[in-house]
N, C-alpha and C positions, 0 to 999 in steps of 0.2 A: 504494500500500499504506499502511495505517496505520503512523505513525512509530513506535509503541510496539511493534507486532509486527514491525517492520523492526529495531528496537534488539534485541528478544529474538533475532532471526535473526543479527545481528551479533555477539551475545555468544556464541552456541552456536558459530558459526563460527570466532571468535577462540579460544576454549577448545580446540577440535579442532584447529585449526593449531598452536596453542602446545604442545599435547599429542603433536604429531607429531614433536617432537624438533628443529624449526628453532629458530634463535635468537629471543629476544624481539623484537628490531628488525625482523628480515627477515619474521617472522610478522605483525606489524603493518602493515608494507608490503604484503604479499601480501593481507591483508584489506581493507585501505584501497583499494587499486587494484582489486580485484575488485569491490567495491560501487560505486565512482566509475565505472568503466566500465559496470557493469550499468545503473545509474540516470541517468548523465550522458553515456555514450557515450564513445568512444575519445579525444575531444578533451580529457577530463578528466585524461589521463595527461601532456598537456603541461604542466599545473599542477604535478605531483608534483615536479619537480626544483626549481622555485622555492619550493615549499613545505617541501621537505626541508632545503634550505641556509637558507631564511628562518628556520627554527625555531632555526637556530644564530647567527642575527645579534643577538647580545646581549653587551654588554660584560661582563654579570654571569657569564656562563659561563667567563669566563678564569680566575675563582676555583676551578673545579673541577679542573683539572689541576694547579693551584698547591698546593692543599692536599692533593691525591693525592701530589705530590712530598714535601711536608712528611712525610706518613705514611710513604712508601716508605723515605725517608732515616733515619729513626727506626727503623723496622722492621728494616732492613739491618744495625743494629749491635746491641750488647749492652745498648742502653738499657733494654730491658724486664727483663733479668736483673738490671741494676743498679737499677732502680726497685724491683723486688720485694725484693731484698736490703735497700736502704735502708729501706723500710716494715718488713721483718721485724726489722732491727736496733732501730729505735725502739719497736716495738709489742710485742716479744717477750714482755714481762713483763705485758701486759695479758690478763685473762682471754679466750681466744679470740684472742688476737693474731695467730696465723699465718692463720686464715681471714680475719680482718678485713685482714690484710697483702695477701692474695691478692686480695680484692675491690677495696681501694683501689688496689692496683697495676693491676688491670684497668680500672678507672674511669679512672684517669691515662692509662694507655697508650693506652686506646680514644679517649680525648679528643685526645691527641697524634696518633695515627695515623689515626683515623677508619675503622680496617680491624678488623670483628669477626674473620674467620680469623687475621689477623695477630696480635691481641691474644691469642687463645686459644693461639695457638702459642708466642708469646713468653714469656707468664706461665705458661702450662700445663706446659711443659717443665721450669721449676724449682719450681713451686708444687705440682703434683699429685703428684710422688714424695716431696716433703718432707711434705705432710700425710698421706700414706699411712703413711710411716715412723713418724710420731708417733702414728698410731692414728685419724687421722680415718676415718669411713666413706666408702667408694668413691663412694658417692652424691654426698656432700657435696663430696667433694674434685673429682670431674669436673662435677657439676652448676654448683657456684659459678664455675668458671673459665668453662664455657659460657655462663652467663648473664651474668657480668661482661663478657665479650667484646661483648654486644650494646649496651653503653652508648654506644658509640662514634658510633652514628648519631643519638642524642639530646644528649648533652653536646657543647657547641659546642668548637670548629668542626667542623660537621658538614656532609658533602657532600649527605646526604638532605634537610637543611633547605634548603639552597641550591637543589636541584631543585625542592622544594615551592614556595619563594619565587618562582622563575622561572615555573612551571606556572600558578600562581595569581595572579602579579603583587602578592605579599605582600612587605613589608619584610624582608629578610634579617636585618638588625640585630636587628629585633624577634623573629624566629624563633629566633635563637642565644640571645638572653636568655630566651625562654620555656622552652628546654630545660633551663636551670640547675638551678632548684629542682626539678622532677620528677625530673631525673636524680640529684640528690643524696637525693630521696625514695626512688628505687628502690635506691640503693647502701645506705640504712638498712634497707629492708625485707629486702634480700638478706642483709645482715648478721645482721639479728635471726632469720631463718630458720635461717640455718647455724648459730648460736649454739645456737638451740632443738634443731635436730635433733642437734646433737653430745651436747648434754645428755641429751637423751632417749635417745639409744643407749647411755648408760651410759659414755661415754669423756670424762666432764668433766676426768678427771685429765691428759689432753693439751692441754687448753687453755692451759697456760702451758709456757714451755720455759726455756732457758738465758739468761743474761744478756750484755750486751756492754758493754764499757768505753766511756767517752765519746769516746775517742779513735777506736775502731772504728765509732761512729755517725756522727762528723763526717766520717771519710775518704773515705766513698762519696758525700757529698753533691755535691762539685764534679762529679761525673759525671752527675747526675741533674738539679740546679737550672736549668743552662742552658737544656735545652729546657722546662722549665716556665716560665722567664722569658720565652722566646720565644712561648710560647701566651698568656701573660698580657699580654705586649706586643702582639700582634696584635689581642687583644680590646679593649685600651686605645685603640689606633691607631683602631680601628672607631668605638667608642662615644665616643671623645674628638673626634671630628669632624676627625682629622688626615689620613686617607685613607679610601678605598672599600675594601668588602671585597675587590676583586679586587687593588688596590694593595698592601694589607697581606698578602694570601696570597702575592703574588710575592715581598715581602721576606721573609716568613717562611720559605717555601721555600728562598730562598739562604742565610738564615741556618743553618737546619736542616743543610743539605749542608756548610756551612764549619765547624759544630760537630762533625758526624760526622767530617770530615777531621781536625780538629785534636785531638779528644778520643779518638777512636777509631781514628785513624790509617788511615782510609779513603782512601788516596792511590792505589790502583791504578786504572788506567783500567778494568780489568775491573769492580771493585767500582761504580765509577760508572755505567758502562754498565749493570749490572743494575739500578739505581735508575731510571735514566731509561727503561730499556725496559719494566720493569714498570709504571712510571707511565704512560707512553704507552698501553701495552696496555689498562690499566683506564680512562684517560680516553677514548680513543676508544671503547671499548664503552659508556660512559656516555652520551657524546655522540650516538652512532649510535642509542641507545635515545631520547634527547630529539628528535633530527630526526624518527626514525619516528613518535613519538607525536604530533609537530607534524602531520604528514600524517594520522595516525588521528584527530586531534581536529577537524581540518577536515572529514574525511568525515562524522564524527558530526554536525556543525552544519550542514553543506551539505544534509544528509539530513533535518535537523529532528528529530533524534533526542534530543539534548540538551535541546532546548527545550521538547519535548513530554514528556520525562521529569519535568523540573523542573516544567512546569505540572500535569502529572498529580498528582506528589507534593503540590503546594500545595492542590490540590483534596480531598487525603484528610482525612477527620475522625478524624484519630488525635493522641494525644499526641505532642509533639515528641521525648520522652525513649523512646517506643516506636520511633520513627522512627529515633533514634540509636543505638539497640540493634540494630534492623536493619542500620544501616551498619557499626557494630562488627563484627556477624557476617560480613558481607560482606568486610571488609577483612581478619578474621581468617582466614578460607578462602583469600582470594587470596595472603596471605602465606605459607600452607603450601607454595604451589606456585611463585610468583614471587618475583624479588628486590625488595626496597623501592623503588628506582628506578622499575622498570617499573610497580608497582602505582601509585605516585604519579602518574605521567604517564598511564596510561590511565584513572585513576578521578577525577582532579582536574576535568576537563572536565564531568564528570557530577555530581559531588557538591558542588561549590562552589556552584551555584544552589541546590541543595536545603538545603544548611546554612544558606544566607544567608536564605533564605524561612522556614526555622524558627527563626531569629532566634540562631544560634550564632556565636561568634568563631572567624574563620578562624585566628586565631593559636592559640587554645586547642584548635581542631581538629587543627592541625598536630602537636600534642604526643600527643593521643590517637591519631592515625593512626600516628605514629612508634612509640609503645609497642606497637600491633598488629603492626608490621613486627617489633619486636623479638622478639615471641612466635614469630612465623613462623621466626626464625632458629634457634630451638632446640625446633622442632615437625617430627615427620615429616608427609609423607614426604622434604622437602627437608631442611629441619633442618641447613644446612651447618655450624654450629658443632658440632652432635654428631659429625659425621665427623671434624671436625679433631681434637677430643678423642680419639677413638677411635684415630685415627692417632698421637697422641702417647703413649697409653696402651693399646696393642692388647691387654693383658692384662684390662682393663676392658671387659665386654661392652657392645654398644651398647644393649641392653636395660637395663642398670644405669645407662648415661649418661642414657638416655631418662628412667628413673624418677627418677634424682636431679635432672633439670632441671625436671620436672613441678611441684615445690613453687615453683620460681621463676617458672614461668608464672602460678601462683595469685597471687604478690607482684604481678606485672605486671597482671593483672585487678583486683588491689585498688587499685594505683595509679590505674587507669582510673577506678574507682568512686570514688576520693578527688577526682579532678579533676572529675568530674561534680558532685559534692557542692560542692567548694570549687575553683571555676573560677579564683580568683585565685592559685591555686598557679602557674598558666602565666601569666597576664595581669598580675600586680602588678609584676614587676620590669621588663617592658618599658615599662610606663606609668610606673614611678618613675623609670627611667633616660632615657627618650626622650619622656616627656610623653604624655597621652592620645591615643589613636589618633583621628584624624578621621574 
């Protein structure tokens, strides 16, 4: 059978299996095993265990559970509420200070926890009622938190970037640095839209609030600064050549647990057990998907599907930006239905040869891909963040939350366009810190 036709058949079967309701990892194993048996015979099943566990034979993978433990230890405390309150106290006299505080708190907490749902829950519980009380439109209040929660998969340290780096054999350090400026760009775009939307709705009078004394501003900082110092310390250790990402993640996880115990009195065994339980559950889920995707990638390669698609794309006489537009559309649709980790692991084996042939930088592409995944987190039918916000504020309809988040989707699309026009937004910082890529 022609590899291109076979590739289309694999795609149809994969979509059908995933839509049947099975988990992503199990679905990939079912499709991989089925096609390997069909074309290579029963003996191919003997390879699957070796391929499955071989996909996990990477020292870099150790950083994933460690960063997840960091996020879980932060999310299990009042760190999110304290971070929100600290920013509110310092920014309250700035026009639009409250919405800026919420988005700033989302960006910082998302970077610390790496979890979009945790960010929405932690910041939304405080920020949404406060913004509504002061007259902000429900759409702005809910949409800003939903969008702000997505920043964790772009701003380092990011588990999504680690998965991309492992799947594409790209430097994780460069990927972390590549997400900094685009992440800040998104924060600025989100803030600009929120302020414009509030002003347009005629609620400009709510943009300022009461004042806090200097004592009140400083007394909250000891609860927040230790976590921020740990994040900065982890990044410094990686880029200062002191330790590898896995080693710094392990130290960071231990320090976050210690600070949670010291500052937030998280002494009870039950509280620590919840952190370890939730971290283990999420880590196993991600690693299971990685292992299954390794088998899936082998199946695509052994049947010459990946090579044939890349060769076919290379023969097309189309502008490379038209090609990138089609890739973005594919990623956008995939992100509507699948989690970011699954999309990256499934698409990377096919897309990497294509973007390389087209002359695109894999580091730059990682940022574009991640922003597409962010859009998926606040877009139906899955749109996990939308449902988290609806759970926090059930009196705000899902329709209102969706409409409130759509302008932020527009901000993300604008960010992708800016990255296409100015690719140095993603590549300048990695090159400046780590030197030009070879």
